[in-house]
KEZAMAR-632014 format. One line per 2 residues: number of its first residue (from 1); their letters; for each residue x, z, y of C-alpha. Coordinates in steps of 0.05 Angstrom, whole numbers, plus 5000, padded with zeros to 4 digits. Each point is the difference from the previous one (the first is absolute). Layout:
! KEZAMAR-632014
NUM	A	X,Z,Y | ...
***
This chain:
! KEZAMAR-632014
1	MA	8941,4025,1865 | 5064,5009,5039
3	EQ	4983,5072,5015 | 4990,5014,4927
5	SR	5070,4977,4982 | 5037,5031,5058
7	IL	5074,5019,4985 | 5030,5049,5049
9	AV	5072,5026,5005 | 5000,5067,5036
11	LG	5073,5012,5019 | 5035,5054,5039
13	PT	5046,5060,4995 | 4981,5068,4971
15	NT	4948,5044,5033 | 4957,4942,5022
17	GK	4939,5016,4957 | 5004,4938,4957
19	TH	4976,5033,4936 | 4944,5037,5037
21	YA	4978,4933,5029 | 4998,4968,4931
23	IE	4959,5057,4971 | 4949,4993,5056
25	RM	4995,4925,4989 | 4992,5008,4924
27	LG	4944,5051,5007 | 4963,4949,5043
29	YP	4992,4955,4939 | 4959,5013,4937
31	TG	5063,4998,4956 | 5074,5003,5010
33	VI	5069,5010,4969 | 5061,5029,5034
35	GL	5070,4999,4969 | 5051,5053,5020
37	PL	5074,5006,4985 | 5001,5070,4971
39	RL	4956,5040,4953 | 5007,5057,5050
41	LA	4972,4958,5057 | 4945,4972,4956
43	RE	4976,5070,4984 | 5002,5018,5074
45	VY	4958,4939,5019 | 4952,5012,4942
47	DK	4987,5071,5023 | 4987,4976,5070
49	IV	4949,4947,4979 | 4967,5049,4952
51	GI	4991,5047,5059 | 4963,4945,5037
53	RG	4959,4966,4945 | 5001,5050,4942
55	PS	5032,4995,4931 | 4945,4959,4967
57	VV	5019,4934,5034 | 5076,5007,5004
59	AL	5049,4982,4944 | 5073,5020,4994
61	VT	5044,4958,4954 | 5075,5010,4993
63	GE	5046,4994,4941 | 4987,5072,4979
65	ER	4933,5015,5029 | 4933,4966,4993
67	IV	4936,5026,5033 | 4946,4947,4997
69	PD	4928,5022,5012 | 4945,4955,4974
71	RA	4978,4979,5070 | 5070,4989,5028
73	KY	5001,4957,5063 | 5067,5016,5031
75	WV	5064,4998,4959 | 5063,5036,5022
77	CT	5059,4979,4958 | 5075,4994,4997
79	VE	5020,4928,5012 | 5020,4991,4927
81	AM	4932,5026,4976 | 4955,4958,5045
83	PE	4946,4967,4958 | 5000,4924,5001
85	GM	4940,4954,5000 | 4954,5055,5025
87	GA	4970,4960,5057 | 5001,5057,5051
89	DF	4978,4986,5071 | 5062,5032,5030
91	VA	5072,5003,4976 | 5059,5034,5034
93	ID	5073,5008,4980 | 5039,5054,5037
95	EI	5074,5000,5016 | 5004,4925,4987
97	QL	5073,5000,5022 | 5016,5026,4930
99	CA	4997,4927,4978 | 5075,5002,5012
101	DP	5012,5062,4957 | 5048,4983,4943
103	ER	4962,5040,4948 | 4926,4993,5017
105	GH	5000,4943,5050 | 4975,4947,4951
107	VF	4935,5040,4991 | 4986,5002,5075
109	TD	5018,4927,5007 | 4951,4982,4945
111	RL	4945,5038,5036 | 5019,4965,5065
113	LR	4993,4932,4968 | 4941,5010,4953
115	MR	4957,5062,5018 | 4942,4983,5046
117	GL	4936,5033,5022 | 4935,4959,5002
119	RE	4989,5015,5073 | 5064,5033,5026
121	TQ	5072,5010,4979 | 5050,5044,5037
123	FL	5076,5006,4993 | 5026,5063,5033
125	GS	5073,5010,5016 | 5059,4989,5045
127	HT	5012,4945,5052 | 5059,4978,4957
129	MR	4950,4965,4954 | 4969,4955,5053
131	NA	5040,4937,4987 | 4996,5006,4924
133	IS	4924,5011,5001 | 4991,4943,5049
135	AL	5038,4952,4955 | 4968,5021,4934
137	VP	4928,5012,5026 | 4987,4947,5053
139	EV	4927,5021,5013 | 5020,5072,5018
141	EF	4982,5033,5066 | 5048,5051,5031
143	LG	4979,5066,5031 | 5056,5040,5033
145	RE	4995,5075,5009 | 5043,5043,5045
147	RM	5026,5068,4983 | 4958,5056,5029
149	SQ	5059,5044,5018 | 5073,4993,5021
151	LS	5059,5010,4952 | 5066,5026,5027
153	YM	5069,5010,4969 | 5029,5071,5006
155	GP	5068,4989,4967 | 5033,5048,4950
157	KK	4974,5070,4991 | 5019,5056,4951
159	IS	4948,5022,4950 | 5006,5071,5028
161	KM	4980,4972,5069 | 4945,4956,4974
163	PA	4936,5006,5040 | 4935,5022,4968
165	RS	4954,4947,4970 | 5058,4958,4977
167	AI	5008,4956,4939 | 5070,4993,4970
169	VG	5009,4939,4957 | 5046,4997,4939
171	FS	5010,4944,4951 | 5013,5038,4936
173	VD	4968,5058,4964 | 5063,5042,5005
175	NV	5005,4987,5075 | 4927,5019,5011
177	YA	5007,5065,4961 | 5064,5020,5036
179	IA	4969,4990,5068 | 4937,5037,4980
181	EL	5042,5059,4975 | 5038,5003,5065
183	LR	4935,4999,5040 | 4972,5056,4957
185	RQ	5058,5045,5018 | 5002,4982,5074
187	KG	4929,4982,5018 | 4956,5033,4949
189	GA	4991,4939,4956 | 4977,4928,4996
191	AV	4949,4957,4963 | 5027,4946,4954
193	VM	4970,4930,4995 | 5028,4947,4953
195	GA	4970,4936,4971 | 5010,5026,4929
197	LS	4953,5059,5013 | 4929,4995,4974
199	PR	4946,4994,5054 | 4977,5070,4985
201	TR	5069,5030,5010 | 5014,4957,5061
203	NA	4934,5021,5032 | 5013,5073,4987
205	QV	5069,4995,5032 | 4973,4961,5059
207	DL	4947,5054,5010 | 5056,5052,5006
209	YQ	5027,4960,5058 | 4935,4978,5032
211	NG	4972,5071,4998 | 5060,5028,5035
213	DV	5026,5042,4942 | 5066,4965,5010
215	DY	5025,4961,5060 | 5045,4952,4963
217	LV	4991,4943,4951 | 5055,4972,4956
219	AT	4983,4932,4971 | 5025,4935,4972
221	DA	4984,4933,5032 | 4932,5006,4967
223	IG	4973,5028,5065 | 5013,4933,5033
225	MG	4942,4969,4962 | 4939,5019,5040
227	LN	4997,5075,4988 | 4968,5030,5062
229	LD	5032,5067,5018 | 5008,5041,5063
231	ID	5074,4987,5009 | 5034,5006,5067
233	HV	5072,4984,4979 | 5030,4960,4942
235	AF	5073,5012,4982 | 5041,4957,4951
237	SS	5049,5039,4957 | 5029,4934,4975
239	LT	5000,4927,5019 | 5012,4972,4930
241	KF	4958,5000,4937 | 5004,4979,4928
243	DG	4952,4942,4989 | 5002,5002,4924
245	RR	5063,4958,4994 | 5048,5020,5055
247	MR	5010,5044,5061 | 4983,4961,5062
249	PL	4990,5015,5074 | 4929,5004,5026
251	AP	4978,4941,5042 | 4976,5015,5071
253	NE	4928,4980,4981 | 5002,5051,4943
255	LG	5025,5054,5046 | 4946,4981,5050
257	QI	4945,5005,4947 | 5021,5071,4984
259	AG	5016,5022,5072 | 4932,4975,5021
261	RA	4967,5059,4964 | 5020,5043,5059
263	GR	4944,5006,5050 | 4927,4992,4982
265	GM	4943,4975,5041 | 5018,5009,5073
267	SH	5056,5051,4985 | 5070,4973,5012
269	GT	5053,5005,4946 | 5075,5003,4994
271	FG	5051,4982,4946 | 5073,5014,4987
273	VT	5053,5016,4948 | 5025,5063,4968
275	GE	5048,5025,4947 | 5052,4948,4980
277	AP	4962,4940,5028 | 5040,4964,5055
279	DL	4970,4990,5069 | 4959,4937,5007
281	SD	5029,4945,5043 | 4965,4986,5066
283	EV	4979,4932,4974 | 4965,5028,4938
285	SQ	4968,5059,5035 | 4973,4956,5055
287	AI	4972,4951,4950 | 4963,5056,4966
289	MD	4972,5025,5066 | 4979,4930,5021
291	HR	4975,4982,4929 | 5043,4937,5002
293	FA	5025,4979,4932 | 5025,4936,4968
295	PI	4944,4960,4970 | 4994,4995,4924
297	RK	5024,4932,4976 | 4991,5005,4924
299	LE	4944,5029,4958 | 5009,5022,4928
301	WR	4960,4957,4952 | 4983,4996,4927
303	NA	4955,4949,4966 | 4930,5026,4991
305	RL	4977,4943,4954 | 5027,5027,4934
307	QF	5002,4964,4934 | 4980,5041,4938
309	GS	5010,4948,4946 | 5063,5036,4976
311	TQ	5049,5053,5024 | 5049,4946,5020
313	AL	4946,4964,5040 | 4982,5065,5035
315	IQ	5073,5013,5017 | 5010,4930,5026
317	SL	4938,5005,5044 | 5024,5066,5028
319	ET	5068,4970,5017 | 4971,4939,5035
321	RP	5033,4989,5068 | 4958,4991,5064
323	DD	4995,4934,5035 | 4990,5028,5070
325	EW	5058,5016,5047 | 4966,5065,5021
327	LA	4999,5026,4929 | 5058,5026,4959
329	KA	4999,5012,4925 | 4993,5075,4988
331	RE	5054,5034,4961 | 4985,5017,4929
333	AD	4949,5058,4999 | 4994,5053,4947
335	DL	4939,4967,4968 | 5036,4934,4991
337	GA	5061,5036,4971 | 4954,5036,4951
339	VK	4969,4934,4976 | 5069,4971,4988
341	SL	5022,5061,4960 | 4938,5006,4957
343	SQ	4998,4926,4986 | 5066,5010,4962
345	VA	4968,5053,4954 | 4979,4967,4935
347	EV	4935,5038,4992 | 4979,4988,5072
349	AA	5018,4927,4996 | 4958,4993,4936
351	RA	4940,5034,5031 | 5004,4962,5067
353	SD	4983,4933,4968 | 4939,4978,5039
355	GN	4975,5001,5072 | 4961,5065,4995
357	SV	5058,5037,4967 | 5049,4975,5053
359	KL	4953,5021,5055 | 4993,5068,4968
361	LW	5076,5005,4996 | 5005,4983,5075
363	DV	4948,5053,5017 | 5040,5052,4961
365	CR	5066,4980,5032 | 4969,5012,5069
367	IP	4997,5075,4986 | 5049,5026,5053
369	DF	5060,5040,4980 | 4977,5063,5036
371	RG	5048,5042,4961 | 5062,4963,5024
373	IS	5030,5001,4930 | 5046,4948,4970
375	HA	4975,4928,4992 | 5006,5004,4924
377	EH	4961,5065,4995 | 4945,4974,5044
379	AG	4996,4936,4959 | 4994,5041,4936
381	LL	4940,5037,5029 | 4968,4933,5020
383	ET	5012,4973,4930 | 4962,5058,4968
385	IF	4941,4992,5048 | 4998,4924,4989
387	CD	5001,5005,4924 | 4945,5052,5000
389	LH	4957,4958,5046 | 5012,4936,4961
391	QH	4988,5031,4932 | 4945,5050,5014
393	GR	4972,4978,5067 | 5014,5069,5027
395	VA	5058,5047,5014 | 5003,5050,4943
397	ED	4961,5060,5024 | 5040,5053,4961
399	WL	5065,4971,5027 | 4974,4999,5071
401	AR	4974,5071,4993 | 5070,5024,4979
403	QV	5032,4966,5060 | 4951,5031,5049
405	KR	5002,5069,4968 | 5076,5000,5003
407	LD	4996,4992,5076 | 4944,5050,5011
409	RT	5046,5057,5020 | 5009,5030,5069
411	DG	5063,5040,4986 | 5068,4978,5025
413	DI	5032,4985,5067 | 4987,4946,5051
415	DT	5041,4946,4964 | 4966,5016,4933
417	LS	4931,4996,5029 | 5017,4936,5038
419	KR	5022,4967,4935 | 4937,5021,4965
421	LA	4959,4972,5057 | 5037,4934,4995
423	YI	4988,4998,4924 | 4926,5016,5005
425	RT	4992,4942,5048 | 5015,4953,4942
427	WT	4943,5028,4959 | 4955,5002,5061
429	YV	5014,4926,5009 | 4985,4986,4926
431	AQ	4935,5038,5003 | 4978,4960,5061
433	RK	5007,4934,4964 | 4933,4976,4976
435	GW	4994,4998,4924 | 5067,5031,4985
437	VD	4974,5067,4975 | 4938,5020,4960
439	DE	4971,5050,5047 | 5019,4975,5069
441	SH	4962,5053,5038 | 5032,5056,4960
443	WR	5071,4976,5006 | 4994,4983,5074
445	GA	4975,5070,5012 | 5051,5032,4954
447	TR	5060,4965,5031 | 4974,5013,5070
449	AV	4991,5074,4984 | 5071,5005,4974
451	ED	5026,4965,5062 | 4960,5047,5045
453	RL	5027,5062,4965 | 5071,4974,5005
455	SD	4988,4981,5073 | 4976,5069,5017
457	AL	5058,5032,4964 | 5049,4954,5035
459	HE	4970,5016,5068 | 5006,5074,4983
461	RL	5074,4992,4981 | 5015,4960,5062
463	TQ	4967,5052,5044 | 5035,5057,4965
465	RF	5068,4967,5008 | 4995,4968,5069
467	VD	4950,5042,5039 | 5009,5071,5025
469	RR	4931,5010,5029 | 5016,5069,5028
471	TS	5061,4977,5039 | 4962,4939,5025
473	VL	4941,5041,5025 | 5042,5055,5031
475	LR	5046,4952,5036 | 4940,4962,5028
477	RL	4965,5065,5022 | 5063,5027,5031
479	KQ	5011,4936,5037 | 4928,5001,5026
481	KE	5006,5075,5014 | 4934,5013,4966
483	AM	4980,5068,4971 | 5008,4998,4925
485	VA	4943,5024,4957 | 5020,5043,4941
487	EV	4954,5022,4943 | 5004,5042,4937
489	NE	4957,4982,4940 | 4973,5047,4947
491	NG	5060,4986,4955 | 5049,5024,5053
493	DV	5025,4931,5019 | 5018,4997,5074
495	TV	4992,4933,5034 | 5016,4975,5069
497	EG	4961,4939,5022 | 4980,4993,4927
499	EF	5072,5001,4974 | 5027,5053,4953
501	VG	5050,5046,5033 | 5003,5060,4954
503	RL	4961,5050,4959 | 4969,5068,5013
505	EG	5018,5041,4939 | 4961,5064,5005
507	FR	5015,5024,5070 | 5066,4964,5009
509	FI	5010,4930,5027 | 5050,4958,4959
511	QD	5021,4941,5043 | 5014,4933,4967
513	KK	5075,4999,4987 | 5005,4926,5015
515	AV	4990,5012,5074 | 5065,5006,5039
517	GQ	5021,5005,5072 | 4949,4991,5055
519	EA	4947,4980,4950 | 5007,5067,4964
521	KT	4992,5039,5065 | 4938,4960,5018
523	LQ	4971,5012,4932 | 5012,5074,5004
525	QA	4969,5005,5069 | 4938,4961,4981
527	SL	4991,5035,4933 | 5004,5071,5027
529	QA	4952,4982,5055 | 4949,4978,4948
531	LA	5013,5059,4955 | 4988,5055,5052
533	PH	4924,5002,4990 | 5006,4982,4927
535	FH	5042,5061,4984 | 4945,5047,5024
537	LK	4945,4963,4962 | 5041,4999,4937
539	AD	5017,5075,5006 | 4926,5017,5005
541	RF	4985,4959,4937 | 5057,5034,4963
543	YN	4979,5070,5021 | 4930,4988,4972
545	AP	5024,4965,4936 | 4985,5035,4934
547	DT	5056,5029,4958 | 4989,4945,4948
549	EI	5031,4950,5049 | 5063,5042,5008
551	DF	5053,5012,4947 | 5072,5022,4992
553	TE	5055,4961,4966 | 5049,5026,4948
555	QG	5054,4998,5055 | 4960,5045,5046
557	GL	4970,4946,5044 | 4929,5004,5026
559	MW	4958,4938,4996 | 4934,4978,5031
561	GN	4980,4944,4954 | 5062,4956,4997
563	QA	5027,5024,5067 | 5054,5053,5007
565	VG	4976,5052,5050 | 5047,5059,4988
567	KL	5042,5040,4952 | 5006,5070,4972
569	TL	5055,5047,5019 | 5019,5069,4975
571	GA	4962,5058,5033 | 5012,5075,5000
573	DA	4965,5003,4932 | 5012,4950,4945
575	LK	4924,4995,4990 | 4989,4988,5074
577	PV	5037,4936,5019 | 4997,4973,5071
579	AV	4971,4931,5013 | 5038,4957,5050
581	AF	4961,4941,5030 | 5030,4931,5011
583	VD	4975,4983,5070 | 5034,4958,5054
585	DE	5016,5036,5064 | 4961,4948,5038
587	AG	4936,5023,4965 | 5002,5066,5038
589	DD	5000,5074,4980 | 4925,5002,4989
591	VK	5003,4948,4946 | 5061,5032,4968
593	QK	4968,5069,4997 | 4935,4974,4972
595	VQ	5035,4962,4944 | 5044,5059,4983
597	RR	4941,5048,4996 | 4963,4954,4953
599	LQ	5060,4993,4954 | 5010,5075,4998
601	HF	4927,5011,4982 | 5007,4950,4944
603	ID	5062,5030,4967 | 4975,5071,5007
605	RK	4935,4983,4965 | 5036,4960,4946
607	IA	5045,5060,4983 | 4941,5048,5002
609	TL	4962,4956,4950 | 5054,4981,4951
611	FE	5037,5068,5001 | 4938,5044,5003
613	PL	5019,5039,4936 | 5068,5014,5029
615	LN	4975,5021,5069 | 4949,5046,4967
617	IQ	5058,5041,4974 | 5023,5012,5072
619	RD	4930,5020,5021 | 4987,5047,4940
621	ET	5005,5071,5028 | 4990,5030,4931
623	LT	5069,4978,4978 | 5049,5056,5011
625	GL	5070,5020,4981 | 5037,4956,4953
627	AR	4940,4954,4989 | 4995,4986,5075
629	GF	5074,4986,5004 | 4997,4955,4940
631	GF	4941,4964,5031 | 5040,4985,5063
633	RM	5057,4977,4956 | 4952,4949,4969
635	VE	4978,4977,5070 | 5073,4989,5019
637	GF	5009,4959,4936 | 4938,4958,5016
639	GI	4967,5025,4936 | 5055,4982,4950
641	IP	5062,5042,4983 | 5046,4993,4939
643	RS	4994,5065,4961 | 5075,5007,4995
645	EI	5004,5009,5076 | 4951,5058,5001
647	AD	5011,5030,4932 | 5012,5070,5028
649	EV	4938,4997,5045 | 4957,4979,4941
651	KA	5029,5054,4956 | 4985,5052,5054
653	LD	4925,4982,5003 | 4954,5044,4959
655	QE	4938,4972,4965 | 4954,5019,5057
657	AR	5042,4963,5051 | 5004,4940,4954
659	GA	4925,5001,4991 | 4988,5000,5075
661	LR	5047,4941,5008 | 4967,4962,4943
663	KH	4934,5005,5037 | 5031,4955,5053
665	GI	5016,4949,4947 | 5073,5018,4989
667	RF	5025,4986,4930 | 5061,5036,4972
669	GQ	5030,4947,4956 | 5061,5005,4955
671	FT	5039,4952,5045 | 4962,4999,5066
673	VF	4953,5045,5040 | 4950,4952,5033
675	MP	4930,4988,5024 | 4969,4944,4957
677	LL	4952,4978,5056 | 5060,4982,5043
679	LK	5027,4952,4948 | 4948,4948,5017
681	PA	5025,4936,5033 | 4975,5015,5071
683	PT	5031,5070,5006 | 5063,4976,4967
685	RL	5008,4943,5051 | 4990,5048,5059
687	RL	5045,5054,4969 | 5058,4951,4994
689	VL	4993,4982,5074 | 4997,5073,5023
691	WS	5058,5020,4954 | 5042,4941,5025
693	LA	4987,5022,5072 | 5021,5071,4983
695	QG	5063,4974,4966 | 5018,4956,5059
697	LE	5005,4937,4957 | 5010,4933,5035
699	EF	4966,4961,4945 | 4942,5034,4964
701	PE	4994,4991,4924 | 4935,4967,4978
703	AP	4949,5031,4953 | 4999,4974,4928
705	PP	4942,4954,4983 | 4938,5041,4982
707	GL	4987,5015,4927 | 5069,4990,4970
709	VT	5022,5055,4952 | 5074,4983,5006
711	VA	5042,4963,5051 | 5073,4980,5005
713	AG	5040,5061,5021 | 5048,4961,5045
715	SN	5067,5025,5024 | 4993,4991,5075
717	AP	4938,5043,5011 | 5010,5059,5047
719	QG	5002,5070,4970 | 4929,5025,4990
721	HH	4967,4932,5004 | 4975,5001,4928
723	TM	4969,5069,5008 | 4963,4980,5063
725	SG	4976,4938,4964 | 4972,5044,4945
727	YR	5052,4980,4948 | 5060,5031,4965
729	AA	5062,4960,4985 | 5022,5002,4928
731	GE	5050,4949,4976 | 4990,4929,5024
733	RA	4927,5013,5019 | 4959,5052,5037
735	IR	4936,5027,4969 | 4939,5025,5037
737	ID	5001,5075,5001 | 4929,5011,4974
739	ML	5015,4955,4940 | 5066,5036,4991
741	ER	4963,5066,4994 | 4955,4970,4947
743	LA	5062,4979,4962 | 5029,5070,5008
745	DM	4937,5029,4969 | 5012,4956,4939
747	LR	5073,5019,4996 | 4983,5074,4996
749	SE	4976,4992,4928 | 5065,4967,4979
751	NS	5063,5034,4975 | 5054,4973,5044
753	RV	5055,5038,4965 | 4991,4967,4932
755	GF	4977,4935,5031 | 4936,4960,5003
757	EA	4976,4929,5007 | 4956,4971,5054
759	KA	4926,4997,4983 | 4956,4943,5018
761	DM	4965,5042,5053 | 5066,5012,5035
763	LS	5014,4926,5005 | 4929,4987,5021
765	IT	4997,5045,5061 | 5068,4975,5025
767	GM	4985,4927,4985 | 5070,4990,4974
769	TL	5034,4968,4940 | 5039,5045,4954
771	EQ	5066,4980,5033 | 4973,5015,5069
773	FA	4971,5066,4976 | 5068,5021,4972
775	DL	5032,4987,5068 | 4945,5041,5034
777	MQ	5010,5058,4952 | 5075,4998,5011
779	GL	4986,5004,5075 | 4957,5062,4988
781	GY	5057,5035,4963 | 4988,4980,4928
783	KP	5051,4969,4955 | 4974,4938,4964
785	VR	5032,4979,4934 | 4986,4930,4977
787	GE	4990,4986,4927 | 4976,4946,4953
789	RE	4961,5006,4935 | 4961,4960,4950
791	KV	4931,4983,5023 | 4944,5015,4952
793	KA	4939,4956,5011 | 4950,5047,4968
795	VD	5015,5053,5051 | 4999,4948,5057
797	QA	4930,4982,4978 | 4979,5073,4999
799	MA	5030,5009,5069 | 4961,4939,5026
801	VS	4936,5031,4975 | 5018,5067,5030
803	SA	5017,4967,5067 | 4933,4964,5000
805	EV	4966,5068,4995 | 5037,5026,5060
807	GE	4977,4944,5046 | 5005,4926,5016
809	TP	5066,4973,5024 | 4996,4987,5075
811	EI	5011,4929,5021 | 5065,4987,5036
813	ES	4995,4940,5047 | 5070,4976,4985
815	AA	5067,5021,4973 | 5022,5013,5071
817	DT	4945,5053,5007 | 5029,5037,4941
819	AA	5069,4999,5030 | 4977,5022,5069
821	GI	4950,5054,4976 | 4929,4993,4975
823	VD	4936,5013,5038 | 4973,5069,4985
825	TG	4934,4990,4964 | 4987,5074,4990
827	VA	4997,4990,4924 | 5054,5026,4954
829	SV	5007,4934,4965 | 5052,4977,4949
831	IA	5050,4949,5024 | 5018,4954,4943
833	EP	5072,4998,4975 | 5038,4934,5001
835	AE	4973,4947,4952 | 5049,5015,4944
837	QT	4973,5071,4997 | 4925,4987,5004
839	DV	4989,4935,4963 | 4975,5025,4933
841	SA	4978,4932,4974 | 5060,4955,5010
843	DV	5057,4998,4951 | 5056,5010,5050
845	PA	5071,4997,4973 | 5042,5062,5012
847	VS	5058,4959,5027 | 4987,4948,5053
849	ES	5024,4930,4986 | 5046,5003,5061
851	EL	5040,5056,4965 | 5012,4959,4937
853	EP	5064,4963,4985 | 4995,4924,5001
855	GE	4967,4975,4936 | 4976,5069,4981
857	AP	4925,5007,4986 | 4962,5064,5015
859	DE	4987,5045,4941 | 4925,5009,4990
861	NT	5011,5067,4966 | 5040,5029,5058
863	PE	4959,5059,5028 | 4978,5000,5072
865	VE	5037,5046,5048 | 4968,5038,5058
867	VF	5034,5036,5058 | 4982,5072,5017
869	YT	5027,5054,5046 | 5008,5074,4987
871	FT	4997,5043,5063 | 5034,5068,5007
873	WG	5008,5043,5062 | 5067,4983,5032
875	GR	5000,5044,5061 | 5021,4973,5068
877	TA	5039,4936,4993 | 5034,4954,5049
879	RN	4936,4960,5003 | 4957,5061,5010
881	QG	5022,5021,5069 | 4940,4970,5035
883	EG	4945,5033,5039 | 4974,5064,4969
885	RG	5023,4991,4929 | 4995,5063,4958
887	KP	4998,5021,4928 | 4934,4983,4967
889	RG	4956,5055,4977 | 4986,5011,4927
891	TG	5071,4988,4978 | 5018,5073,4985
893	KP	4965,5058,4968 | 4927,5011,5017
895	RD	4986,5057,5048 | 4940,5043,5013
897	KS	4967,5010,5069 | 5053,5051,5020
899	GK	5054,4949,4988 | 5028,5034,4938
901	PG	5010,4964,4935 | 4938,5002,4958
903	KP	4958,4962,4952 | 4996,4925,5008
905	RK	4940,4970,5034 | 4945,4970,4959
907	GQ	5021,4933,4973 | 5074,5012,5014
909	PR	5045,5002,4938 | 5045,5058,4988
911	PE	5072,4987,5020 | 5027,5014,4931
913	QG	4952,4950,4969 | 5021,4941,5042
915	AK	4953,4953,5035 | 4961,4945,4966
917	SF	5030,4938,5030 | 4962,4935,5009
919	SA	5023,4948,4950 | 4979,4930,4980
921	RP	5023,5013,4928 | 4953,5025,4945
923	EK	5011,5068,4972 | 5041,4997,4937
925	KD	4995,5062,4957 | 5042,4975,4942
927	RI	5058,4967,5037 | 5034,5009,5067
929	DP	5041,4943,5028 | 5070,5030,5015
931	DN	5014,4942,5049 | 4943,5021,5045
933	PF	5027,5051,5051 | 4933,5033,5009
935	AA	4989,5004,4924 | 5070,5029,4994
937	AL	4981,5054,5049 | 4938,5017,4960
939	MG	5041,5003,4937 | 5047,5048,5035
941	LK	4943,5046,5020 | 4974,5000,4929
943	TK	5068,5018,4974 | 5004,5059,5049
945	S	4932,5025,4979
***
């Protein structure tokens, strides 16, 4: 019977294997419970036991995590979460010296006094607890354990001189971050471990250190609580800490607990100070090395026999003073403060009117303030949770869902993610409480998933900020004088020992600009060594690549996929540019020549394909005399020449020569002599590049978007740019030359001396509004005269019917398309006039309301007014000095084939008769409106006749 109730105190310094011993003893019994001081340590022990016995028999219970399989035999818990009344065979409480901790000591003291295993109980901790345990637990047996390695004091040491495998301890988040940043710059980085981190983040950071990715660890005093790491040296950056109420110096036993993490197993360890921390006195340092500390004389205590008759009874029971000299009343904890605050809230006081309600209030108040917010704000949150639980028996699911969703974001910096992690811990705690939410399994999984995502994101941010893997690896390899392995992947990323050092763009190595000094030289040496064979393999692949994988840019660059491999330069002939390859000298002449030959083959074939009609002129031996000279003139102009520049050459060609040139696709237009096949987007794009090379331009103009009839003319374009683009500038816009020739054909039938109006077909092929068309015509040398007249609806309706017979109105995607130029559909469609001109059904007032005086109503009998333009030939104007602008044909007397004045062509009116102008007004035989300028002109003609 005595063996079944054995109580054992296993005491000794750090690195004595106390926790390992307890785990072994627990697994020797059918059931067991072990309480640990930190959630981090609980998770570490849980993983260890799962590795031995499997997950089906091991439970993990902390405030924010609950993994309880159906056949659980062994329970790993934080001390606060240890289940009571379970009747386990074995019970152990680790770090029992925390009974003296001002904040959590009363929980450990309670477990010391009341938690027992049926067959064995163990208290694990420091020798400083021997007297207290002996006094409070008379039947206890003591088992002393000696440290397995020696611990030595090394004195002060600068961070820059810190040896590898060191842990530097700070006592604030800012201090930890500052040290980690310094280590990143000087030593390649450090892992960061703090008690506030989630287990997932902490484990990921520890793995960085344990795996050798970094040689340094920056931590708070959380590492003093049983975390087993391969640390050779512990350095204190400060000897004071804030304990939640005030700044105080660390006691020697606290320093010893942390310093004892140096050395593991049989490996000796050292400790010291760094930064602003003063040197330790000989007395303190020797005490740490000898593990001799003052015994603990008082344990924190709080009454565990609580009264739930009322809130006041609960408060009084919590404030009961101990009656043992070894026990001291614990200071007011957060949970007691929350009960006091909520008991003053009228609604809470009304609800907490019986034992069950008071007990529920106490359970709610024990939710820790993970967020570290103000007392009032935390109390407000607890009030909401309590009222929901009391009224509905559950926390409102929609409200809980909003709180969790708000935190389920992985953007932000380290501090932002740390705050979200602290906040989600509240809802993880709530979800772990039995009966507090409707779907416990769902909410436990949901909150855990959010915590995991935030943990992974925080680990990533910590690593990005405080770890320079490349520097760490290189410094270690250089120190060990090992050959560094460099590789190049299929995307061109160059890595040394798995770390990114630069990129191979085409056949040039672009070193990472972050590298400086000796590191940059090492990177270059390792990278070029790796690239030597890769250059040849890549050159072979490029040489055998199809033309479809190669392209040129509008600035004359040559691309292989998305990699720049060369550029075009001007050759002896404008149609024979020279390709220059981008190849590093280290690649060798063979690689450079192979790449250059492939690029030259590509551009030669591209020109031969796209400019085949033009090159055929050069190869046509049947062209002789003026025709041959004119053909070479077209080749020099890349297939497009303003007619005004070669007017004399065109005039000198006889019909036979013109016919021979037309067989090659040359069109003699009124404004431009061009080859329509070369107006397609692909030849246009290449022509602009070749022309820009010939002109010696530093920045090449880009080709207009395919399919646009007009584009903005622009004022900064180089001379000749519009022509090479296949456009002619006229006014504020430039019109495509083939569409301009179609417009010219329409203008031939108009009498530009008397004046004419724009027909719907003219507006259709240009895709312009009437105002834009007037500007275009002025740019072509016509003089537009604006006028207004009464709109007659009957004629508008007739025009609408007539327009419908011509063709459907093309759809314009947006108003911006109309302003920028419409897509050429190939159909001579009618572009509708503005709404006030085409709406034949609405009764639109002639005067807009904005033009009326205040209080004046529109007159329904006022006739509608429409705007029209009359165009006459104005000769060369200041706006008509652009590229190749000449006098339109058909504006003078008709001529016969010999060029002499003769009879007018079929369909062309005689000059003396005047041209029939396009008008939206109906013909009026009985009355002519004298206010209409066009009608006045007609009246004048009738008078003359």
